[in-house]
C-alpha positions as a Markdown table, in Angstrom:
| # | Residue | x | y | z |
|---|---|---|---|---|
| 1 | Met | 0.4 | -3.8 | 10.7 |
| 2 | Ala | -1.6 | -2.8 | 14.0 |
| 3 | Gly | 1.5 | -0.2 | 14.7 |
| 4 | Glu | 1.0 | 1.1 | 11.1 |
| 5 | Leu | -2.6 | 1.9 | 11.5 |
| 6 | Gly | -2.0 | 3.3 | 15.0 |
| 7 | Ala | 0.6 | 5.9 | 13.2 |
| 8 | Leu | -2.2 | 6.8 | 10.7 |
| 9 | Gly | -4.5 | 7.7 | 13.5 |
| 10 | Glu | -6.6 | 4.6 | 13.7 |
| 11 | Thr | -7.6 | 2.4 | 16.6 |
| 12 | Pro | -7.1 | -1.3 | 15.2 |
| 13 | Thr | -8.1 | -4.5 | 16.7 |
| 14 | Ile | -6.1 | -7.6 | 16.1 |
| 15 | Glu | -8.2 | -10.3 | 14.6 |
| 16 | Glu | -7.4 | -13.8 | 13.0 |
| 17 | Gly | -5.5 | -13.2 | 9.9 |
| 18 | Gly | -5.3 | -9.6 | 10.3 |
| 19 | Val | -6.6 | -6.4 | 12.0 |
| 20 | Ala | -9.8 | -4.5 | 11.8 |
| 21 | Trp | -10.8 | -0.8 | 12.3 |
| 22 | Ala | -13.8 | 1.5 | 11.6 |
| 23 | Gly | -13.0 | 4.4 | 9.4 |
| 24 | Asp | -14.3 | 6.6 | 6.7 |
| 25 | Ala | -13.4 | 7.2 | 3.0 |
| 26 | Ala | -10.1 | 9.1 | 3.9 |
| 27 | Ser | -9.2 | 6.4 | 6.4 |
| 28 | Leu | -9.4 | 3.7 | 3.6 |
| 29 | Cys | -7.4 | 5.9 | 1.1 |
| 30 | Arg | -4.8 | 6.2 | 4.0 |
| 31 | Ala | -4.4 | 2.7 | 4.5 |
| 32 | Asn | -3.8 | 1.6 | 1.1 |
| 33 | Leu | -1.6 | 4.5 | 0.2 |
| 34 | Trp | 0.6 | 3.9 | 3.3 |
| 35 | Leu | 0.3 | 0.5 | 4.8 |
| 36 | Arg | 3.7 | -1.1 | 4.0 |
| 37 | Thr | 3.2 | -4.6 | 5.3 |
| 38 | Ala | -0.5 | -5.1 | 4.4 |
| 39 | Ser | -1.6 | -7.5 | 1.6 |
| 40 | Arg | -4.8 | -6.1 | 1.0 |
| 41 | Val | -7.4 | -3.7 | 2.6 |
| 42 | Val | -11.1 | -5.0 | 2.4 |
| 43 | Val | -14.2 | -3.5 | 3.5 |
| 44 | Arg | -16.6 | -5.4 | 5.3 |
| 45 | Ala | -19.8 | -5.4 | 3.3 |
| 46 | Ala | -22.1 | -7.8 | 5.5 |
| 47 | His | -22.1 | -10.2 | 8.2 |
| 48 | Phe | -24.9 | -12.7 | 8.7 |
| 49 | Arg | -25.7 | -16.3 | 9.8 |
| 50 | Ala | -26.7 | -18.7 | 6.8 |
| 51 | Arg | -27.4 | -22.4 | 7.3 |
| 52 | Thr | -29.5 | -22.8 | 3.8 |
| 53 | Phe | -29.3 | -21.2 | 0.5 |
| 54 | Tyr | -32.7 | -19.5 | 1.1 |
| 55 | Glu | -31.0 | -17.7 | 4.1 |
| 56 | Leu | -28.0 | -16.8 | 2.2 |
| 57 | Glu | -30.0 | -15.4 | -0.7 |
| 58 | Arg | -32.4 | -13.3 | 1.5 |
| 59 | His | -29.5 | -11.8 | 3.3 |
| 60 | Ala | -27.3 | -11.3 | 0.2 |
| 61 | Arg | -30.2 | -9.4 | -1.5 |
| 62 | Arg | -30.0 | -6.8 | 1.4 |
| 63 | Ile | -26.1 | -6.1 | 0.8 |
| 64 | Pro | -25.7 | -2.7 | -0.8 |
| 65 | Trp | -23.9 | -4.0 | -3.8 |
| 66 | Glu | -24.1 | -0.7 | -5.7 |
| 67 | Arg | -21.6 | 0.7 | -3.4 |
| 68 | Phe | -18.8 | -1.4 | -4.8 |
| 69 | Val | -20.0 | -2.2 | -8.5 |
| 70 | Ala | -21.9 | -0.4 | -11.1 |
| 71 | Pro | -24.5 | -2.2 | -13.2 |
| 72 | Gly | -23.0 | -4.6 | -15.9 |
| 73 | Ser | -19.6 | -4.6 | -14.0 |
| 74 | Glu | -17.4 | -7.8 | -13.7 |
| 75 | Val | -17.1 | -9.3 | -10.3 |
| 76 | Arg | -15.2 | -12.1 | -8.8 |
| 77 | Phe | -15.8 | -14.0 | -5.9 |
| 78 | Arg | -13.1 | -15.8 | -3.5 |
| 79 | Val | -15.3 | -18.1 | -1.3 |
| 80 | Thr | -14.1 | -20.4 | 1.7 |
| 81 | Cys | -16.5 | -22.6 | 3.6 |
| 82 | Arg | -15.4 | -24.2 | 6.8 |
| 83 | Lys | -17.5 | -26.4 | 9.2 |
| 84 | Ser | -20.9 | -25.0 | 8.0 |
| 85 | Arg | -23.9 | -26.5 | 6.2 |
| 86 | Leu | -23.2 | -24.4 | 3.1 |
| 87 | Tyr | -20.1 | -26.0 | 1.8 |
| 88 | His | -20.0 | -25.6 | -2.0 |
| 89 | Ser | -18.2 | -22.6 | -2.9 |
| 90 | Asp | -19.4 | -22.2 | -6.4 |
| 91 | Ala | -22.9 | -22.5 | -5.5 |
| 92 | Val | -22.4 | -19.8 | -2.8 |
| 93 | Ala | -20.7 | -17.7 | -5.5 |
| 94 | Gln | -23.8 | -18.3 | -7.7 |
| 95 | Arg | -26.2 | -17.0 | -5.1 |
| 96 | Leu | -24.1 | -14.0 | -4.5 |
| 97 | Ala | -23.9 | -13.2 | -8.2 |
| 98 | Ala | -27.5 | -13.5 | -8.6 |
| 99 | Ala | -28.2 | -11.2 | -5.7 |
| 100 | Ile | -26.2 | -8.5 | -7.1 |
| 101 | Glu | -28.1 | -8.9 | -10.4 |
| 102 | His | -31.4 | -8.5 | -8.5 |
| 103 | Arg | -30.2 | -5.4 | -6.5 |
| 104 | Leu | -28.6 | -3.7 | -9.5 |
| 105 | Gln | -31.3 | -4.7 | -12.1 |
| 106 | Ala | -28.6 | -5.7 | -14.4 |
| 107 | Ala | -26.6 | -8.9 | -15.3 |
| 108 | Ser | -23.1 | -8.8 | -14.0 |
| 109 | Ala | -20.4 | -11.3 | -15.3 |
| 110 | Tyr | -18.4 | -13.1 | -12.5 |
| 111 | Ser | -15.9 | -15.6 | -11.8 |
| 112 | Thr | -14.8 | -17.9 | -8.8 |
| 113 | Arg | -11.2 | -18.0 | -9.4 |
| 114 | Glu | -9.4 | -19.5 | -6.4 |
| 115 | Ser | -5.8 | -18.7 | -7.1 |
| 116 | Asp | -4.1 | -15.8 | -5.1 |
| 117 | Asp | -0.7 | -15.5 | -7.0 |
| 118 | Glu | 0.7 | -12.6 | -8.5 |
| 119 | Ala | -0.5 | -13.2 | -12.1 |
| 120 | Asp | -4.1 | -13.4 | -10.8 |
| 121 | Glu | -3.8 | -10.3 | -8.5 |
| 122 | Ala | -2.2 | -8.0 | -11.2 |
| 123 | Gly | -5.3 | -8.1 | -13.3 |
| 124 | Ala | -7.7 | -7.7 | -10.3 |
| 125 | Gly | -8.3 | -4.0 | -11.5 |
| 126 | Arg | -10.6 | -5.4 | -14.3 |
| 127 | Glu | -12.9 | -7.1 | -11.6 |
| 128 | Gln | -14.3 | -6.2 | -8.2 |
| 129 | Leu | -13.2 | -9.1 | -5.9 |
| 130 | Phe | -15.4 | -9.9 | -3.0 |
| 131 | Ile | -14.1 | -12.1 | -0.3 |
| 132 | Val | -16.5 | -14.4 | 1.2 |
| 133 | Arg | -15.9 | -16.8 | 4.3 |
| 134 | Ile | -18.3 | -19.0 | 5.9 |
| 135 | Ala | -17.3 | -20.6 | 9.0 |
| 136 | His | -19.6 | -22.5 | 11.7 |
| 137 | Asp | -22.6 | -21.1 | 9.5 |
| 138 | Glu | -21.5 | -17.5 | 9.8 |
| 139 | Cys | -21.0 | -15.5 | 6.7 |
| 140 | Thr | -18.8 | -12.6 | 6.1 |
| 141 | Val | -18.8 | -10.8 | 2.8 |
| 142 | Ser | -15.9 | -8.2 | 2.2 |
| 143 | Ala | -15.2 | -6.2 | -0.8 |
| 144 | Asp | -11.4 | -5.7 | -1.9 |
| 145 | Ser | -10.5 | -2.0 | -1.9 |
| 146 | Ser | -6.9 | -2.7 | -3.0 |
| 147 | Gly | -7.1 | -4.4 | -6.5 |
| 148 | Ala | -3.6 | -5.8 | -7.0 |
| 149 | Leu | -2.1 | -7.0 | -3.9 |
| 150 | Leu | -0.4 | -4.2 | -2.0 |
| 151 | His | 3.3 | -5.7 | -2.4 |
| 152 | Met | 2.9 | -4.9 | -5.8 |
| 153 | Arg | 4.3 | -1.2 | -5.8 |
| 154 | Gly | 5.3 | -1.1 | -9.4 |
| 155 | Tyr | 8.9 | -1.1 | -9.4 |
| 156 | Arg | 10.0 | -4.6 | -8.8 |
| 157 | Gln | 9.9 | -5.9 | -12.5 |
| 158 | Ala | 13.5 | -7.2 | -12.4 |
| 159 | Val | 13.9 | -10.1 | -10.0 |
| 160 | Ala | 16.8 | -12.5 | -8.9 |
| 161 | Lys | 16.4 | -15.9 | -7.5 |
| 162 | Ala | 14.0 | -16.4 | -4.7 |
| 163 | Pro | 12.7 | -12.6 | -4.6 |
| 164 | Leu | 11.5 | -11.1 | -1.2 |
| 165 | Arg | 8.0 | -9.4 | -1.6 |
| 166 | Glu | 8.1 | -5.7 | -0.6 |
| 167 | Thr | 5.7 | -6.3 | 2.1 |
| 168 | Leu | 8.0 | -8.8 | 3.7 |
| 169 | Ala | 10.9 | -6.7 | 3.2 |
| 170 | Ala | 9.1 | -3.8 | 5.1 |
| 171 | Ala | 8.0 | -6.2 | 7.9 |
| 172 | Leu | 11.9 | -6.9 | 8.4 |
| 173 | Leu | 12.6 | -3.2 | 8.7 |
| 174 | Ala | 9.4 | -2.7 | 11.0 |
| 175 | Ala | 10.3 | -5.7 | 13.1 |
| 176 | Ala | 13.9 | -4.1 | 13.6 |
| 177 | Gly | 12.7 | -0.9 | 14.5 |
| 178 | Trp | 14.4 | 0.7 | 11.9 |
| 179 | Arg | 13.1 | 4.2 | 10.8 |
| 180 | Gly | 15.3 | 5.7 | 8.2 |
| 181 | Glu | 17.6 | 7.4 | 10.7 |
| 182 | Thr | 20.8 | 5.1 | 10.7 |
| 183 | Pro | 22.6 | 3.6 | 8.0 |
| 184 | Leu | 21.8 | 0.3 | 6.6 |
| 185 | Val | 23.5 | -2.6 | 4.6 |
| 186 | Asp | 22.1 | -5.8 | 2.9 |
| 187 | Pro | 24.7 | -8.2 | 2.3 |
| 188 | Phe | 22.5 | -10.7 | 0.3 |
| 189 | Cys | 20.5 | -8.0 | -1.6 |
| 190 | Gly | 19.3 | -10.0 | -4.4 |
| 191 | Ser | 17.1 | -7.7 | -6.6 |
| 192 | Gly | 17.3 | -5.0 | -4.1 |
| 193 | Thr | 13.9 | -5.0 | -2.4 |
| 194 | Ile | 15.2 | -4.5 | 1.2 |
| 195 | Ala | 17.4 | -1.7 | 0.4 |
| 196 | Ile | 14.8 | -0.1 | -2.0 |
| 197 | Glu | 11.9 | -0.2 | 0.8 |
| 198 | Ala | 14.5 | 1.1 | 3.2 |
| 199 | Ala | 15.3 | 4.0 | 1.0 |
| 200 | Arg | 11.5 | 4.7 | 0.2 |
| 201 | Leu | 10.8 | 4.6 | 4.0 |
| 202 | Ala | 13.6 | 7.1 | 4.9 |
| 203 | Arg | 12.4 | 9.5 | 2.1 |
| 204 | Arg | 8.8 | 9.2 | 3.4 |
| 205 | Met | 7.6 | 7.8 | 0.0 |
| 206 | Ala | 4.1 | 6.3 | 0.5 |
| 207 | Pro | 4.3 | 2.6 | -1.0 |
| 208 | Gly | 1.1 | 3.1 | -2.7 |
| 209 | Leu | 2.2 | 6.4 | -4.4 |
| 210 | Asp | 2.6 | 5.0 | -7.8 |
| 211 | Arg | -0.4 | 2.6 | -8.1 |
| 212 | Gln | -4.2 | 2.5 | -8.5 |
| 213 | Phe | -6.6 | 1.2 | -6.0 |
| 214 | Ala | -10.0 | -0.7 | -6.7 |
| 215 | Cys | -12.0 | 1.6 | -4.3 |
| 216 | Val | -11.3 | 4.7 | -6.3 |
| 217 | Glu | -13.6 | 3.2 | -9.0 |
| 218 | Trp | -16.5 | 2.4 | -6.8 |
| 219 | Pro | -19.9 | 4.2 | -8.1 |
| 220 | Glu | -20.2 | 6.1 | -4.6 |
| 221 | Phe | -16.3 | 6.6 | -3.8 |
| 222 | Pro | -15.5 | 10.4 | -3.3 |
| 223 | Arg | -12.5 | 10.5 | -5.5 |
| 224 | Ala | -11.7 | 14.1 | -4.6 |
| 225 | Val | -10.7 | 12.8 | -1.0 |
| 226 | Phe | -8.3 | 10.4 | -2.8 |
| 227 | Gly | -6.7 | 13.0 | -4.7 |
| 228 | Arg | -6.2 | 15.5 | -1.8 |
| 229 | Leu | -4.5 | 12.4 | 0.2 |
| 230 | Leu | -2.3 | 11.6 | -2.7 |
| 231 | Ala | -1.3 | 15.1 | -3.2 |
| 232 | Asp | -0.5 | 15.5 | 0.5 |
| 233 | Ala | 1.5 | 12.0 | 0.3 |
| 234 | Arg | 3.6 | 13.7 | -2.9 |
| 235 | Ala | 4.4 | 16.6 | -0.7 |
| 236 | Gln | 5.8 | 14.5 | 2.1 |
| 237 | Val | 8.5 | 12.9 | -0.1 |
| 238 | Leu | 12.1 | 14.3 | 1.0 |
| 239 | Thr | 14.4 | 15.1 | -2.1 |
| 240 | Arg | 17.3 | 12.6 | -0.9 |
| 241 | Cys | 17.9 | 9.7 | 1.5 |
| 242 | Pro | 19.3 | 11.1 | 4.9 |
| 243 | Val | 21.2 | 8.2 | 5.6 |
| 244 | Pro | 23.4 | 5.9 | 3.4 |
| 245 | Ile | 22.0 | 2.7 | 2.1 |
| 246 | Arg | 24.0 | -0.1 | 0.5 |
| 247 | Gly | 23.1 | -3.4 | -1.0 |
| 248 | Ser | 25.5 | -6.1 | -2.2 |
| 249 | Asp | 25.4 | -9.5 | -3.8 |
| 250 | Arg | 27.9 | -11.7 | -5.5 |
| 251 | Asp | 25.5 | -12.2 | -8.4 |
| 252 | Ala | 26.1 | -9.5 | -11.1 |
| 253 | Gly | 22.9 | -10.2 | -12.7 |
| 254 | Ala | 21.1 | -9.6 | -9.3 |
| 255 | Ile | 22.8 | -6.3 | -9.1 |
| 256 | Asp | 21.6 | -5.2 | -12.5 |
| 257 | Ala | 18.1 | -6.1 | -11.6 |
| 258 | Ala | 18.6 | -4.0 | -8.3 |
| 259 | Arg | 20.0 | -1.1 | -10.0 |
| 260 | Gly | 16.9 | -1.3 | -12.4 |
| 261 | Asn | 14.2 | -1.8 | -9.7 |
| 262 | Ala | 15.7 | 1.3 | -7.7 |
| 263 | Ala | 15.5 | 3.4 | -11.0 |
| 264 | Arg | 11.8 | 2.5 | -11.1 |
| 265 | Ala | 11.2 | 3.1 | -7.3 |
| 266 | Gly | 12.7 | 6.5 | -7.9 |
| 267 | Val | 15.7 | 5.9 | -5.3 |
| 268 | Ser | 18.6 | 4.9 | -7.7 |
| 269 | Asp | 20.6 | 7.9 | -6.2 |
| 270 | Asp | 19.9 | 6.9 | -2.6 |
| 271 | Val | 21.1 | 3.3 | -2.6 |
| 272 | Glu | 24.7 | 2.1 | -3.5 |
| 273 | Phe | 24.8 | -1.3 | -5.0 |
| 274 | Ala | 27.8 | -3.3 | -5.7 |
| 275 | Val | 28.9 | -6.8 | -6.8 |
| 276 | Arg | 30.4 | -8.1 | -3.6 |
| 277 | Ala | 31.0 | -11.4 | -1.8 |
| 278 | Val | 29.8 | -11.1 | 1.9 |
| 279 | Ser | 33.3 | -11.3 | 3.1 |
| 280 | Ala | 34.1 | -7.9 | 1.5 |
| 281 | Ile | 31.1 | -6.0 | 2.5 |
| 282 | Glu | 32.0 | -2.5 | 3.4 |
| 283 | Pro | 29.6 | -0.7 | 6.1 |
| 284 | Pro | 29.1 | 3.1 | 5.1 |
| 285 | Ala | 30.5 | 5.7 | 7.5 |
| 286 | Gly | 28.1 | 7.8 | 9.8 |
| 287 | Gly | 28.0 | 5.5 | 12.9 |
| 288 | Ala | 26.1 | 2.1 | 13.8 |
| 289 | Gly | 23.3 | 1.0 | 11.7 |
| 290 | Leu | 21.4 | -1.9 | 10.9 |
| 291 | Val | 22.5 | -4.9 | 8.7 |
| 292 | Ala | 19.2 | -6.2 | 7.3 |
| 293 | Thr | 18.9 | -9.2 | 5.0 |
| 294 | Asn | 17.6 | -12.2 | 3.8 |
| 295 | Pro | 20.1 | -15.0 | 3.5 |
| 296 | Pro | 19.9 | -18.2 | 1.3 |
| 297 | Tyr | 17.8 | -21.0 | 2.9 |
| 298 | Gly | 19.2 | -23.9 | 1.2 |
| 299 | Val | 15.6 | -24.8 | 0.4 |
| 300 | Arg | 14.5 | -23.1 | -2.8 |
| 301 | Val | 17.7 | -21.9 | -4.5 |
| 302 | Gly | 21.1 | -23.0 | -4.9 |
| 303 | Gly | 21.0 | -26.6 | -4.2 |
| 304 | Gly | 23.6 | -26.6 | -1.7 |
| 305 | Glu | 24.4 | -29.1 | 1.0 |
| 306 | Arg | 23.3 | -28.5 | 4.4 |
| 307 | His | 26.8 | -27.9 | 5.7 |
| 308 | Glu | 27.3 | -25.1 | 3.0 |
| 309 | Ile | 24.3 | -23.0 | 4.2 |
| 310 | Arg | 25.5 | -23.4 | 7.8 |
| 311 | Asn | 28.9 | -22.4 | 6.8 |
| 312 | Leu | 27.5 | -19.3 | 5.1 |
| 313 | Tyr | 25.6 | -18.2 | 8.1 |
| 314 | Ala | 28.6 | -18.7 | 10.3 |
| 315 | Gln | 30.8 | -16.7 | 7.8 |
| 316 | Leu | 28.3 | -14.0 | 8.0 |
| 317 | Gly | 28.6 | -13.8 | 11.8 |
| 318 | Asn | 32.4 | -13.7 | 11.6 |
| 319 | Val | 32.3 | -11.0 | 9.0 |
| 320 | Leu | 29.9 | -8.7 | 10.7 |
| 321 | Arg | 31.9 | -9.0 | 14.0 |
| 322 | Arg | 34.9 | -7.8 | 12.3 |
| 323 | Arg | 33.3 | -5.0 | 10.1 |
| 324 | Cys | 30.3 | -4.1 | 11.8 |
| 325 | Pro | 30.6 | -4.5 | 15.6 |
| 326 | Gly | 28.2 | -2.2 | 17.6 |
| 327 | Trp | 25.5 | -2.6 | 14.6 |
| 328 | Arg | 22.2 | -4.2 | 14.9 |
| 329 | Leu | 21.4 | -7.5 | 12.7 |
| 330 | Ala | 17.9 | -8.3 | 11.7 |
| 331 | Phe | 17.3 | -11.3 | 9.0 |
| 332 | Tyr | 15.0 | -14.0 | 8.0 |
| 333 | Ser | 15.8 | -17.4 | 8.9 |
| 334 | Pro | 14.0 | -20.8 | 8.2 |
| 335 | Asp | 15.2 | -22.5 | 11.7 |
| 336 | Ala | 16.9 | -21.9 | 14.9 |
| 337 | Gly | 19.9 | -24.1 | 13.8 |
| 338 | Leu | 20.9 | -21.8 | 11.0 |
| 339 | Thr | 20.3 | -18.7 | 13.3 |
| 340 | Arg | 22.6 | -20.2 | 15.9 |
| 341 | Gln | 25.5 | -20.2 | 13.3 |
| 342 | Val | 25.8 | -16.3 | 13.4 |
| 343 | Gly | 27.4 | -17.0 | 16.8 |
| 344 | Phe | 25.8 | -14.1 | 18.9 |
| 345 | Pro | 22.5 | -13.9 | 20.6 |
| 346 | Met | 19.5 | -13.2 | 18.3 |
| 347 | Gln | 15.8 | -12.9 | 19.3 |
| 348 | Thr | 12.8 | -14.0 | 17.4 |
| 349 | Val | 10.4 | -11.0 | 17.0 |
| 350 | Leu | 7.9 | -12.1 | 14.1 |
| 351 | Arg | 6.8 | -15.3 | 12.4 |
| 352 | Thr | 5.6 | -15.5 | 8.9 |
| 353 | Arg | 6.0 | -17.4 | 5.6 |
| 354 | Asn | 8.2 | -16.4 | 2.5 |
| 355 | Gly | 7.1 | -18.3 | -0.7 |
| 356 | Gly | 5.4 | -20.9 | 1.3 |
| 357 | Ile | 8.6 | -21.4 | 3.8 |
| 358 | Pro | 7.8 | -20.9 | 7.4 |
| 359 | Val | 10.4 | -18.2 | 8.4 |
| 360 | Gln | 11.2 | -15.8 | 11.5 |
| 361 | Val | 12.5 | -12.7 | 11.9 |
| 362 | Glu | 15.7 | -12.6 | 14.0 |
| 363 | Val | 16.9 | -9.5 | 15.6 |
| 364 | Gly | 20.2 | -9.0 | 17.7 |
| 365 | Glu | 23.4 | -7.0 | 18.6 |
| 366 | Ile | 26.5 | -7.5 | 16.7 |
| 367 | Ala | 28.8 | -8.0 | 19.3 |
| 368 | Gly | 32.7 | -8.3 | 18.4 |
| 369 | Ser | 33.7 | -10.3 | 21.4 |
| 370 | Ala | 31.2 | -13.3 | 20.7 |
| 371 | Ala | 32.3 | -16.6 | 20.0 |
| 372 | Pro | 32.4 | -17.8 | 16.2 |
| 373 | Gly | 29.7 | -19.9 | 14.7 |
| 374 | Arg | 30.6 | -23.5 | 14.2 |
| 375 | Ile | 31.9 | -24.2 | 10.9 |
| 376 | Tyr | 30.9 | -27.6 | 9.1 |
| 377 | Phe | 32.9 | -29.6 | 6.8 |
């Protein structure tokens, strides 16, 4: 994410759980429009020390809430308290809601829902979310500028088993250093997220091109700035993908879902999807490229035995050595044992979580002369 911000002309600082930078309204719009791997963009509204509710209330009344909410608007708080004298999250939210009412001289409906799932975030545009963290008696209040989480691009309405979030697909491509200049193949494409994200990246389509953001509704926000940046983003889109992209899966239903998602994403003519087993993958012409994929883990789907999953990874390595020598491979793996089954050296370049499962991005060169992976029976 820091690299993405740097490409946008910002100077980010890496912090626990994310990155931070100083910017104006245009900077905020660019981040929401163009960041492919971020979950949300928040604006720090205040930071202060509070060991009692009196201190919390005193500081909260000084926060310029009117920048983020209009009188009578609905607000929502996500409060976490750790190792602090103020430890009751609902009580903290109540004081902050009272401070908003005092500052705006109007009542505001508020809630303190703690969930962070897609169903919750899909409706976030109706309420302004404030994220409040109190740790060691230090309180940070941030206003969410994104609304729905940024992985919700708007096109992934049909999903297959164990779908990959758009931000994780984009992170895989970034970790592999793929910039849309070489062919790409996904042999376990599922509902097509990696291939679709690749096509949109290659065509220079901003990930936030077709959705709304909470900050545009802020009372003092310069909407004309967002309008200009949106028009500029639309002008940068290429008419066609400059490289071939293919996705395949043995599940016909998954391929139907992938084609529907690609159509909604505006890249149906840029990605070739096919019902095909991994042993039958066909890399496109045009020189060596990237195999980017998210193979089954044997944890959430399929119910297969461990040796079957190991065999699958070994088969993937064998097939790639025959059909894609000289290409590069990037994939999500749940553990080093499965990674070794592909049979050629891989390097761990990123660690994250997918659906609550710890995973790592493995990247390596596909060498035809490498020793085959071990097959388990």
